Backbone bond lengths (Angstrom), bond angles and torsions (degrees), N, CA, C in turn:
res aa  C-N    CA-C-N  psi(-1)  N-CA   C-N-CA  omega(-1)  CA-C   N-CA-C  phi
1 M - - - 1.485 - - 1.515 111.78 -
2 L 1.385 116.77 -34.94 1.429 123.37 178.01 1.526 107.87 -60.36
3 K 1.468 117.05 -43.65 1.334 122.28 -173.88 1.579 110.31 -65.33
4 H 1.267 114.38 -41.24 1.428 117.72 176.81 1.487 115.69 -68.25
5 Q 1.315 123.34 -25.14 1.467 126.30 173.90 1.481 109.93 -83.23
6 F 1.348 119.16 -29.09 1.443 121.24 -177.41 1.497 111.88 -65.78
7 F 1.344 115.49 -50.98 1.458 125.45 -174.47 1.540 111.11 -78.32
8 R 1.318 119.62 -10.42 1.518 124.10 175.09 1.412 107.43 -74.09
9 C 1.282 123.77 -20.34 1.505 124.19 -178.81 1.454 106.50 -95.37
10 R 1.371 121.80 95.78 1.402 126.23 179.53 1.567 114.47 -56.05
11 F 1.291 111.47 -44.56 1.478 115.85 -174.67 1.468 109.13 -61.01
12 L 1.323 120.16 -42.97 1.476 121.47 178.81 1.541 113.03 -65.20
13 T 1.332 118.41 -34.16 1.453 121.65 178.48 1.438 110.03 -67.91
14 V 1.401 114.81 -49.41 1.527 116.24 -177.83 1.507 110.16 -65.53
15 G 1.265 119.41 -38.41 1.438 124.40 179.72 1.619 108.58 -59.44
16 L 1.293 119.57 -51.79 1.479 124.96 -179.97 1.600 109.07 -59.46
17 L 1.241 118.47 -41.10 1.483 129.83 -175.96 1.603 103.28 -65.27
18 A 1.343 115.92 -47.88 1.479 121.79 -172.80 1.520 107.94 -69.23
19 T 1.394 115.05 -38.68 1.470 119.23 -178.84 1.569 109.64 -68.68
20 F 1.285 118.69 -40.70 1.433 119.76 175.27 1.530 112.84 -59.99
21 I 1.238 117.08 -47.40 1.528 122.73 -179.59 1.463 109.21 -56.49
22 L 1.354 116.04 -50.10 1.438 120.04 177.64 1.527 121.26 -56.99
23 L 1.380 111.59 -36.94 1.409 119.85 176.75 1.517 114.42 -71.26
24 V 1.366 116.15 -32.04 1.453 118.91 -176.56 1.502 110.65 -90.83
25 T 1.351 123.24 -31.23 1.379 124.68 -175.54 1.508 111.72 -83.73
26 P 1.462 119.84 127.95 1.496 122.34 175.55 1.522 106.81 -64.39
27 I 1.350 118.18 131.40 1.381 118.60 -175.67 1.604 107.20 -113.12
28 D 1.290 122.19 -11.64 1.382 126.49 -177.34 1.588 113.28 -54.26
29 P 1.350 116.24 -52.96 1.477 117.40 -179.00 1.496 112.78 -65.26
30 F 1.351 120.15 -29.94 1.420 123.16 -179.45 1.539 111.23 -73.08
31 A 1.370 111.92 -38.23 1.503 119.71 -176.39 1.500 111.25 -66.50
32 Q 1.381 116.93 -31.40 1.449 119.12 -174.48 1.567 109.24 -100.00
33 G 1.319 115.95 6.98 1.423 114.62 177.83 1.502 118.72 70.76
34 R 1.303 118.78 20.94 1.410 120.34 176.50 1.528 111.17 -125.16
35 T 1.282 115.33 158.54 1.396 119.40 177.69 1.498 115.75 -88.14
36 L 1.341 120.07 170.66 1.428 122.85 177.72 1.552 108.38 -62.77
37 P 1.444 115.97 138.44 1.485 118.86 179.79 1.534 111.27 -59.70
38 Q 1.337 111.66 141.88 1.420 120.44 174.22 1.588 106.77 -88.02
39 S 1.252 116.97 -173.15 1.497 118.34 -179.94 1.565 110.01 -61.32
40 A 1.257 114.84 118.04 1.469 123.87 -173.75 1.600 104.48 -77.48
41 S 1.358 115.25 145.37 1.449 114.49 173.84 1.496 114.86 -96.47
42 G 1.277 115.16 152.19 1.513 118.22 -178.15 1.550 112.64 -119.46
43 S 1.221 118.99 -173.36 1.409 117.11 176.79 1.519 108.10 -147.21
44 R 1.410 118.69 166.02 1.397 122.11 -175.06 1.569 101.62 -136.86
45 V 1.389 114.43 126.96 1.466 124.24 176.35 1.463 112.54 -125.78
46 G 1.322 115.35 161.08 1.481 117.25 178.46 1.570 110.53 170.73
47 F 1.341 109.54 -168.94 1.465 115.65 178.23 1.545 109.56 -126.12
48 I 1.326 118.38 153.02 1.406 127.51 -179.52 1.516 104.63 -113.32
49 Y 1.344 118.88 123.13 1.389 125.51 177.16 1.520 115.52 -118.24
50 A 1.325 118.39 157.25 1.458 122.07 -179.81 1.529 105.86 -75.50
51 K 1.357 115.47 -179.59 1.446 124.77 -179.98 1.607 113.15 -48.03
52 D 1.340 113.15 -36.45 1.493 116.83 -172.25 1.589 105.22 -79.50
53 A 1.304 125.58 -1.40 1.419 131.04 178.18 1.563 112.69 58.83
54 T 1.393 115.35 23.90 1.476 116.26 174.83 1.498 109.85 -131.40
55 T 1.321 119.26 -26.04 1.393 125.66 -174.19 1.618 112.66 -87.52
56 P 1.287 118.75 109.32 1.506 118.76 -175.49 1.589 110.80 -64.04
57 V 1.265 114.98 141.74 1.445 122.43 178.56 1.474 108.83 -103.46
58 Q 1.405 113.43 117.02 1.535 120.79 177.92 1.483 110.59 -86.91
59 N 1.383 118.48 153.87 1.396 126.95 -179.05 1.412 117.21 59.40
60 A 1.343 120.07 29.26 1.508 125.84 173.16 1.505 111.28 -88.35
61 V 1.363 118.03 131.18 1.418 119.78 177.81 1.474 113.02 -105.31
62 V 1.306 118.43 124.33 1.563 121.38 -175.74 1.635 103.81 -95.00
63 K 1.282 106.28 132.33 1.603 114.25 179.92 1.499 105.28 -117.76
64 L 1.356 113.53 133.91 1.551 120.24 176.02 1.503 106.12 -122.70
65 R 1.409 114.28 138.15 1.475 120.29 174.61 1.533 108.01 -118.01
66 N 1.391 117.72 124.40 1.485 120.38 174.29 1.446 105.59 -70.14
67 L 1.335 121.77 125.38 1.413 127.56 -173.05 1.621 105.97 -77.08
68 A 1.244 124.30 -25.72 1.390 124.38 -176.24 1.527 109.72 -81.96
69 K 1.399 118.97 -43.89 1.314 124.87 -172.30 1.616 116.25 -104.55
70 A 1.318 109.65 -9.65 1.573 119.46 -178.11 1.516 108.15 58.14
71 K 1.256 117.71 38.90 1.431 118.59 176.53 1.433 110.18 -104.29
72 D 1.377 119.15 133.27 1.463 125.36 -176.58 1.480 114.21 -94.81
73 Y 1.352 114.18 138.49 1.503 117.76 171.50 1.597 107.93 -124.52
74 E 1.267 118.96 152.44 1.403 127.83 -172.27 1.473 112.84 -137.92
75 S 1.310 123.13 135.64 1.368 128.79 178.55 1.504 112.52 -87.89
76 E 1.240 118.29 162.02 1.443 125.54 166.14 1.558 113.19 -64.59
77 P 1.246 125.35 149.30 1.475 117.98 176.07 1.463 116.81 -54.62
78 S 1.302 120.96 137.70 1.506 126.04 -175.58 1.499 108.69 -60.44
79 D 1.375 115.59 150.56 1.480 122.85 -179.96 1.415 111.06 -78.50
80 A 1.358 121.14 -167.13 1.406 128.58 -178.94 1.602 112.23 -66.18
81 N 1.429 112.88 -25.79 1.482 118.69 178.20 1.469 112.46 -89.98
82 G 1.413 119.41 0.75 1.363 120.50 -179.94 1.460 115.60 87.45
83 M 1.377 118.77 4.64 1.533 122.33 -172.45 1.482 107.86 -84.01
84 Y 1.394 110.17 135.27 1.516 120.27 169.80 1.459 110.56 -120.80
85 T 1.369 112.61 164.04 1.484 119.84 178.07 1.588 108.28 -149.02
86 I 1.271 115.05 134.78 1.501 123.18 176.96 1.465 103.67 -127.71
87 S 1.298 120.60 124.90 1.405 124.01 -179.27 1.543 106.87 -122.83
88 G 1.380 115.37 159.02 1.408 125.41 171.03 1.583 107.77 81.99
89 L 1.296 118.56 34.88 1.428 124.45 173.67 1.443 114.29 -86.59
90 E 1.346 116.76 136.36 1.410 122.87 -179.01 1.504 110.75 -82.05
91 E 1.281 119.96 160.46 1.475 119.13 -178.35 1.478 107.35 -72.36
92 G 1.387 114.74 138.45 1.504 118.08 178.30 1.540 113.89 157.89
93 R 1.168 117.61 -166.29 1.473 120.09 177.13 1.479 113.09 -108.89
94 Y 1.262 116.78 139.68 1.571 128.73 -173.51 1.438 114.18 -123.62
95 I 1.327 116.44 154.63 1.340 124.69 167.45 1.536 107.47 -115.48
96 M 1.336 117.16 143.61 1.398 120.12 -175.95 1.448 120.83 -116.56
97 G 1.354 122.19 144.87 1.471 122.03 173.04 1.518 107.47 -145.55
98 V 1.307 114.97 159.12 1.507 122.99 -169.03 1.528 105.81 -132.05
99 T 1.311 116.20 123.27 1.544 124.15 171.92 1.551 106.68 -102.68
100 S 1.353 116.56 111.65 1.403 121.25 175.07 1.492 116.11 -120.76
101 P 1.271 123.20 173.75 1.416 121.96 179.66 1.578 113.52 -64.64
102 T 1.350 113.35 -16.70 1.485 117.12 -178.15 1.531 110.90 -92.42
103 G 1.384 115.93 -11.59 1.440 118.96 -179.44 1.545 114.41 145.97
104 D 1.273 117.80 -171.24 1.466 124.81 -179.92 1.541 111.19 -105.98
105 Y 1.343 114.54 136.57 1.454 116.89 -174.28 1.536 103.10 -132.61
106 N 1.366 116.92 133.34 1.433 122.14 173.70 1.592 111.07 -115.35
107 F 1.239 115.11 145.52 1.441 121.52 177.44 1.461 108.97 -112.66
108 Y 1.368 118.58 124.44 1.453 124.18 -164.62 1.596 110.10 -98.06
109 Y 1.349 118.23 36.11 1.376 118.02 175.55 1.550 106.94 -138.96
110 S 1.392 118.60 156.46 1.477 115.42 -173.37 1.528 104.77 -96.62
111 L 1.291 109.08 156.10 1.465 119.96 177.20 1.535 111.63 -118.55
112 A 1.309 118.10 132.81 1.470 121.57 -174.87 1.575 106.47 -98.74
113 L 1.375 111.89 139.42 1.453 115.49 179.65 1.633 102.19 -131.87
114 K 1.275 116.69 130.53 1.378 123.46 173.62 1.568 112.06 -91.08
115 G 1.326 118.10 154.92 1.453 121.60 -177.12 1.539 109.85 -62.12
116 S 1.303 117.15 142.82 1.434 128.27 -178.66 1.536 113.70 48.63
117 E 1.394 112.74 38.63 1.367 117.13 173.34 1.516 116.29 -113.20
118 M 1.316 120.27 146.82 1.466 120.06 178.99 1.489 102.36 -108.80
119 A 1.389 113.02 106.69 1.504 116.95 176.31 1.452 109.52 -96.45
120 K 1.363 111.89 146.60 1.472 123.80 -176.60 1.537 109.70 -114.39
121 L 1.414 113.50 128.20 1.463 116.26 -175.91 1.509 103.14 -149.17
122 S 1.383 116.20 119.35 1.486 120.78 171.47 1.476 109.57 -112.11
123 V 1.319 118.68 143.15 1.506 120.57 -172.70 1.484 109.85 -136.46
124 A 1.281 118.62 150.68 1.491 123.38 172.98 1.539 108.20 -105.95
125 L 1.208 119.40 135.52 1.501 121.65 -177.28 1.477 109.33 -85.86
126 T 1.362 115.12 108.00 1.442 119.75 176.14 1.483 109.14 -123.29
127 P 1.309 120.56 147.84 1.543 119.38 -175.96 1.468 111.55 -62.12
128 S 1.265 116.49 155.38 1.471 124.04 -178.30 1.565 108.53 -74.52
129 P 1.313 121.45 163.04 1.409 123.66 178.93 1.488 109.19 -61.58
130 A 1.391 121.97 -39.88 1.442 122.47 -178.29 1.497 109.20 -66.08
131 A 1.349 119.38 -38.12 1.507 116.35 173.98 1.483 114.22 -67.81
132 M 1.285 118.10 -34.03 1.440 119.20 175.67 1.534 113.94 -68.50
133 A 1.367 116.05 -35.64 1.440 120.60 178.48 1.540 107.69 -61.17
134 G 1.413 114.34 -47.32 1.460 112.90 179.58 1.549 113.94 -64.54
135 Q 1.198 119.68 -24.37 1.468 125.63 177.60 1.570 107.34 -72.81
136 A 1.300 118.26 -39.45 1.414 125.86 179.27 1.496 110.49 -64.75
137 D 1.355 119.77 -37.56 1.449 122.18 176.65 1.533 111.89 -67.40
138 T 1.308 118.32 -34.45 1.395 116.98 178.46 1.491 109.61 -72.19
139 D 1.270 121.23 -33.55 1.388 124.68 178.39 1.642 112.50 -64.51
140 K 1.369 111.10 -35.93 1.502 113.99 175.46 1.470 110.58 -65.75
141 T 1.322 118.58 -45.81 1.475 122.42 177.93 1.588 112.36 -59.34
142 A 1.219 115.07 -37.73 1.414 122.26 -178.02 1.590 108.13 -66.17
143 F 1.250 116.77 -37.14 1.517 125.93 178.62 1.559 108.64 -60.32
144 F 1.365 119.75 -47.51 1.304 123.45 -171.43 1.618 109.41 -80.34
145 K 1.277 116.66 -9.40 1.538 119.95 172.17 1.503 109.49 -95.63
146 S 1.181 119.32 -7.52 1.495 121.65 178.37 1.571 110.20 -80.95
147 P 1.380 122.29 159.00 1.395 121.57 179.77 1.510 114.36 -58.63
148 M 1.409 119.58 -35.82 1.368 124.06 -177.49 1.563 109.02 -68.80
149 G 1.223 114.42 -38.19 1.612 120.76 175.13 1.451 114.87 -64.86
150 I 1.387 112.29 -38.91 1.432 117.05 177.83 1.531 112.46 -63.73
151 V 1.370 112.82 -46.50 1.489 119.76 -179.24 1.508 108.06 -60.84
152 T 1.400 116.88 -46.60 1.426 119.18 -175.21 1.636 108.01 -60.90
153 V 1.295 118.94 -44.22 1.573 120.90 172.21 1.432 113.66 -53.45
154 V 1.249 120.11 -46.42 1.504 124.03 -174.58 1.476 106.25 -69.66
155 I 1.359 125.40 -42.66 1.463 125.31 176.93 1.524 115.77 -61.70
156 V 1.362 113.00 -42.27 1.477 117.91 179.08 1.522 111.04 -71.98
157 A 1.306 121.60 -36.61 1.498 124.96 177.99 1.524 104.68 -67.75
158 G 1.317 123.82 -43.34 1.475 124.72 179.18 1.542 111.70 -59.91
159 A 1.320 114.83 -44.17 1.422 119.05 179.54 1.475 116.23 -63.76
160 I 1.342 113.25 -32.75 1.489 119.37 177.69 1.436 109.66 -75.13
161 L 1.304 120.99 -42.18 1.510 124.43 175.81 1.499 111.78 -63.70
162 Y 1.330 122.55 -39.61 1.347 125.89 178.58 1.508 107.45 -64.40
163 G 1.279 120.47 -42.29 1.486 125.44 -176.99 1.556 109.69 -60.99
164 F 1.333 116.72 -38.63 1.581 123.72 179.85 1.512 107.94 -77.40
165 T 1.280 122.09 -37.56 1.505 118.56 -174.16 1.495 113.85 -94.03
166 A 1.350 122.33 -11.80 1.398 120.99 -176.84 1.593 112.80 -65.48
167 K 1.335 119.19 139.74 1.380 116.88 178.72 1.609 108.82 -82.97
168 K 1.289 107.68 138.14 1.429 111.66 -175.13 1.598 108.68 -106.84
169 E 1.270 113.83 116.77 1.426 118.77 -178.12 1.526 108.40 -105.93
170 E 1.285 117.07 150.63 1.446 121.13 172.71 1.458 113.17 -68.38
171 A 1.322 118.28 130.58 1.470 124.02 175.83 1.529 107.76 -69.93
172 S 1.293 121.37 107.78 1.473 125.40 179.50 1.453 110.08 -138.26
173 P 1.351 114.59 139.75 1.518 115.52 175.33 1.491 113.38 -78.93
174 I 1.323 116.56 -10.14 1.491 118.22 -174.07 1.523 108.44 -86.40
175 K 1.374 118.84 -40.86 1.492 123.83 -178.36 1.473 114.69 -70.43
């Protein structure tokens, strides 16, 4: 009976429905005449340093790639202090690379950027482990071409040949 009397009053039903809609709907964007924000763009700034992590690198270009969309972004060449800036970045995860007068460098970890955020990242340019491994191989061959390396090879080869050619006799107190 109460249900029948409650819905009989249209004014009360419409008022409760309007109150519910006003409480649930966000009014702020509509009141100020603007729409809800789209994906905001952020930026990344920082400094590029040489291997010693104190000398700034001039004319280095920082490159970022959005991992989700495979879109590339590039900075202007760094200034005399090594400072770079990339603006207009979408929110997401990025991988970074640097092209400098001394060579190309890749960083094998992802960087996260939130919308409308200014992220700061300074890096020192050091060779990758693969490049350092190649350098270590040339150091090894250089050792074996040095006089000390040649002497080492001759001694080891002589010891191996002696081990194969030496007569082995049984250790016996009678003989």
